[in-house]
C-alpha positions, -999 to +999 in steps of 0.1 A: -685-143-318-690-174-297-681-171-260-649-188-250-653-224-240-652-230-203-625-252-191-638-285-177-631-287-139-605-313-129-619-337-102-597-352-075-601-388-065-617-377-032-643-356-051-651-383-075-654-409-047-678-385-028-701-383-059-698-420-065-706-429-029-737-407-028-750-423-060-747-460-050-749-459-012-785-473-010-785-493-042-773-526-025-773-540+010-739-529+022-731-522+059-712-489+053-723-454+058-720-429+029-688-413+044-673-447+050-682-457+014-666-425+000-633-434+018-636-470+004-641-457-031-613-431-031-587-457-041-607-470-071-616-434-081-579-425-082-570-456-103-598-448-127-586-412-132-550-425-138-563-449-164-582-421-181-551-399-184-525-426-191-505-425-223-518-459-235-554-473-230-555-502-205-589-515-196-576-539-169-578-513-141-614-505-149-622-542-152-607-548-117-627-518-103-659-534-117-650-567-100-642-549-067-677-534-066-691-570-066-666-580-040-679-552-018-714-567-022-728-540-046-746-567-066-778-549-076-779-537-113-787-502-100-752-501-085-736-505-119-760-482-136-755-454-111-717-459-113-716-455-151-738-424-149-716-408-123-684-414-143-700-401-175-715-370-158-684-360-138-656-371-161-672-365-196-663-328-200-629-334-186-622-363-209-634-344-240-611-315-231-582-339-229-592-356-262-600-388-241-637-390-249-634-424-266-611-435-237-638-427-212-663-449-230-638-477-234-631-476-196-668-475-187-673-506-209-643-523-192-657-515-158-692-529-168-675-560-182-655-565-150-687-561-129-707-585-151-679-611-150-674-609-113-712-611-106-716-640-130-686-659-115-700-653-080-734-665-090-721-695-109-697-705-081-726-704-056-749-723-080-722-748-089-715-756-053-751-761-046-757-783-076-725-804-070-734-809-034-770-818-043-759-844-069-733-859-045-759-860-017-782-880-040-755-906-046-742-907-010-773-910+010-804-928-002-822-921+030-818-883+024-828-887-012-862-871-010-851-841+011-821-835-010-842-839-042-866-813-029-838-788-022-822-795-056-855-791-075-861-757-058-827-744-068-828-761-102-862-749-112-860-713-100-824-706-109-819-674-131-794-692-153-802-721-176-792-756-164-791-789-183-782-823-169-771-850-194-760-885-193-725-894-204-738-905-238-752-870-244-789-876-236-805-847-218-820-859-185-833-826-172-835-790-181-849-761-161-873-733-170-847-707-176-829-728-202-862-735-220-870-698-221-835-689-233-836-712-263-873-711-270-879-749-266-903-767-244-890-792-218-901-822-238-885-808-270-853-804-251-853-839-237-860-854-271-829-837-286-793-847-279-774-821-258-747-820-285-773-809-311-787-780-290-756-768-271-730-778-297-708-795-271-690-818-295-653-813-293-656-788-264-649-811-235-617-803-218-615-823-186-640-821-158-646-784-160-644-757-187-660-724-197-667-710-231-687-680-245-702-686-279-732-678-301-763-701-303-794-702-324-829-700-308-857-721-321-872-690-338-839-684-357-828-656-334-792-654-321-781-653-285-747-652-269-743-675-239-717-681-213-715-719-209-700-736-179-696-774-184-689-797-154-686-835-149-702-849-118-684-880-104-696-906-080-679-918-048-657-941-067-645-912-089-662-925-120-681-898-140-718-901-137-734-870-152-725-838-170-740-804-160-742-774-183-750-740-168-758-714-194-761-676-189-776-653-215-750-626-221-765-611-252-772-578-237-737-575-223-723-584-258-745-557-273-733-532-248-697-540-255-703-537-292-720-504-287-692-491-265-667-502-291-686-485-319-687-453-298-650-455-292-642-460-329-668-437-346-673-400-347-703-390-325-715-363-349-712-379-383-711-416-372-681-420-396-651-440-385-629-418-363-591-413-364-586-443-341-603-467-364-587-451-395-552-456-381-561-492-371-572-499-407-542-480-422-518-499-399-534-532-410-531-523-447-494-514-442-488-547-425-499-566-456-477-595-466-478-582-502-451-555-500-455-546-536-491-535-531-498-498-528-520-479-503-534-444-509-547-416-488-569-387-498-567-360-470-597-336-474-604-303-457-634-280-463-626-245-476-638-216-456-657-237-430-648-213-402-667-186-420-698-207-420-695-214-383-689-177-375-718-164-397-745-190-396-736-207-363-722-240-351-756-258-355-755-251-393-718-260-393-726-294-377-754-301-401-731-293-430-705-317-417-731-344-414-743-338-450-707-338-464-699-370-444-730-388-457-722-378-493-686-389-490-694-422-474-721-429-501-701-418-531-667-434-521-681-467-508-667-493-501-636-473-493-631-462-457-641-426-451-632-412-417-635-379-399-602-368-385-616-339-365-630-304-372-637-302-410-611-327-420-619-361-436-596-388-449-602-416-474-582-448-472-578-466-506-563-500-501-545-518-530-547-487-552-534-492-587-515-459-589-516-421-584-540-416-614-566-439-598-562-421-564-567-387-581-600-400-595-611-408-560-601-373-549-620-358-578-651-378-568-647-365-533-645-329-545-675-334-568-695-347-538-686-317-517-694-292-545-731-301-547-751-272-531-763-279-495-797-266-484-798-260-447-822-238-427-832-217-456-796-212-467-780-226-499-744-233-491-719-237-519-690-255-504-656-266-518-627-286-504-590-292-509-575-326-510-540-339-505-533-371-524-505-396-514-499-432-524-470-454-513-459-490-516-468-510-485-432-522-481-411-497-461-440-472-456-446-458-421-480-446-409-467-414-394-446-406-425-476-413-449-499-390-429-473-363-426-470-363-464-508-362-468-510-332-444-483-314-463-500-321-497-533-308-483-515-276-474-503-273-510-538-277-523-550-249-500-521-226-510-526-233-547-561-219-547-584-244-529-612-265-545-586-288-560-564-318-552-526-317-550-504-348-555-474-353-532-442-341-549-409-352-532-390-322-547-415-297-535-416-313-501-378-311-499-380-274-509-406-268-481-384-286-456-355-263-466-377-233-462-387-244-427-351-249-418-342-214-430-371-199-410-358-216-379-323-203-385-333-167-390-332-154-354-298-169-347-284-158-381-292-122-372-276-126-338-244-140-355-242-112-380-247-133-411-268-106-429-252-078-449-265-050-471-255-042-507-264-010-526-276-006-562-275+028-580-306+049-588-298+070-619-317+100-634-324+091-670-322+125-687-286+132-677-273+100-662-266+115-628-266+093-597-294+104-574-297+076-549-293+039-541-315+011-530-304-010-500-307-047-506-302-072-478-284-105-483-278-136-460-244-151-460-255-186-450-228-209-437-240-239-458-259-224-487-237-194-495-252-160-503-291-162-501-311-135-518-341-117-501-366-135-522-357-167-504-360-154-468-380-122-465-414-140-467-402-165-441-392-136-419-427-122-422-443-156-414-421-162-383-423-126-370-386-120-374-392-093-400-395-067-373-360-072-360-345-078-394-362-048-410-351-025-381-315-038-386-315-032-424-331+003-420-304+012-394-275-001-416-289+018-447-295+051-429-261+049-413-244+043-447-264+071-463-253+095-435-216+085-442-219+091-479-236+125-473-208+134-450-180+124-474-197+136-506-219+166-495-224+176-531-241+142-539-268+142-512-279+106-523-314+093-515-314+060-497-343+037-506-352+008-483-378-019-487-403-025-459-425-055-456-463-057-453-461-067-416-440-036-408-466-013-424-493-029-403-473-025-371-485+005-350-450+010-336-432+012-370-434+050-373-417+054-339-390+029-350-383+050-381-380+081-359-356+064-336-334+051-365-333+086-381-324+102-347-297+075-340-281+079-375-286+117-377-301+113-412-326+138-425-361+123-431-361+137-467-330+115-475-350+083-468-373+066-492-394+036-480-406+012-506-438-006-499-454-033-522-484-025-542-505-052-526-499-040-491-514-005-496-538-006-526-573-003-513-560-004-477-574+014-447-568+014-410-533+010-397-514+007-430-529+040-442-522+057-409-486+045-410-480+059-445-495+093-436-475+095-405-443+087-424-451+112-451-458+139-424-424+131-410-408+140-443-400+105-455-406+097-491-430+068-500-425+047-531-448+019-545-426-010-553-432-036-581-461-016-596-478-038-621-478-070-602-509-064-581-539-041-584-522-018-609-548+007-602-537+043-603-570+056-589-560+044-554-528+065-555-548+097-554-556+091-518-522+078-507-492+099-495-470+084-523-441+102-539-428+077-564-438+047-585-414+019-592-423+000-624-420-038-620-392-054-640-418-073-660-425-041-679-390-042-693-395-075-711-412-058-741-384-033-744-358-060-751-375-079-779-351-090-807-369-069-833-369-038-811-393-025-784-428-039-786-452-012-796-480-023-773-457-024-743-444+010-751-479+024-752-488+008-719-456+022-703-463+057-718-498+057-704-487+046-670-458+072-669-481+099-681-508+092-655-482+090-628-468+124-637-503+139-636-505+126-601-471+143-595-453+110-589-417+103-598-415+072-620-386+047-614-380+017-637-365-015-623-346-042-641-330-020-668-303-042-684-294-025-717-288+009-732-317+003-756-341-001-727-327+030-710-331+051-742-366+039-747-375+047-711-360+081-715-380+088-746-412+078-727-405+103-700-394+079-672-376+098-645-352+073-628-340+038-634-319+011-618-307-023-631-275-041-643-271-015-671-263+011-644-247-012-619-252-043-598-258-043-560-224-041-543-209-036-509-205+001-497-168+001-505-175-008-541-204+016-546-196+040-576-201+073-559-179+090-585-176+063-611-192+062-646-227+047-648-246+031-676-218+008-688-223-023-667-227-056-685-254-081-676 
């Protein structure tokens, strides 16, 4: 087993500021000591933590923090680099634990963008002031022309950003070295080409000053992204004289932003789109103007993936996920295939023609997963389950669609795996009803909505009443009387079966004690069903002892019925529970025999006293042409083998006298069913009445 994952420590703003200050203290020329810098950074650190944990992503705070670094004179690239490293190292585990890994990358990108923008604006502002002053000086003072020209040329030639000066008609008058290197042209080539042709300035002029970021082509055909600041230089009389274009190459920043966006929208393991990008695309598809169009979703989950992680290790599990992701993306292209997390994938099919077409996509996905995977000397045969849902764009909600897909995926798992299931509104309504019932169970027990009815157990050879089976019912305020088949499984799933089972056992034992007191010559056996979860509960035997003591009922008067599937081939706690109950003197009966293993060999090692034949065995005894010969032989063999194991055989579901006669001839000991009497309240139970005449 893998060791439990350690919880990522939560940093305070002060702690984060301390690490941050140590990292950048000597990266720029700032007149603050490291402790002073830590105090200065505490506020930004707190704002960054708040943005990381906020309900909605907002890059403005991180953008402002990046600008604040420049304002504090941390203008060296190392300052930004160390800041991003510190945030990644100290907040990465914490962000992943909160499910905010992509958010951290997004905020780092916003901080870098804010830093870059502030630094660029600072540089451009300084440069622009210098250039404007130099140009004005040339016009204002002829006597200072040469001195001013020298200063201008020094700044112009050595500037880190590209600068071009053009006449009002668009002719380039001068360009600096940085601009030539940026575009790959020589100075002469630049000057021979109109500015509009190179910088694409046509239609961009918006007054004396404007800024735009756009893509340009280099001479060699490559692409660069540039931040262009365009200014008009006016003379003393206010008339425009020249235009100045300052161009900064921001290609690397654009690539960084693109990379950070990719990381925020793609799964780091498989490089598939993640749930964020999937929901963006799904939302865009549902916002389509064509409301008659249909959109489909195939929600896929690998079968038994946990077992692979547990046995072969997480490294193999990760490789398997990457292989499956690659196959799905290749086979289902150009459809969007995204990883939702864990071993779950989802396929978005826009403008699907109908459910049949979507099922074909799901079958393609299943076929891709089924192909054997060779990893680390292992051949893995993997399968998947897929939930298929398609809806019209008009009126469909993203959350509603994905909830339906998740429900349908669960159906595919429950129906046997390695298959796809199509959403069924009626089945969904039934599931919703089941969930509602499961939520109402605890309160129903507290309100006394459950009651117990009793069905006779009759000895076949003489028709004598020997016992009764206690059957619980739920008097639901809205649904009326609900049978156990509709709520016992829910009680097991929710854990309410322990309390409900204890209540039924107490009611049945108390009623049996009353009957034994009022009819001492009858000495009826009371038979009570117990659920699988009760058999596996180490405290169940003590609970039975307490109920018997409380009701003063002899253990031999109680028969507990357990299902065949809960004990056949079992070991551990279930087997210990059965032996302890048998040692106590309680009778054990296998209920619904014939619906599970149907293996009598297991019974030799179990402390079992009776075998209850499932009602399905009775179907062959009520054929229109008389009892089926094959069914009779099967019953005869089962009854004979059970008797050799010294087990009493009880038949369920006996509805006619013909079935009763046939069972009697086959040697069956006891029977119950509508022929002998329906389940009724205690006051109506036929302690002394005739049996065997009830009508179905």
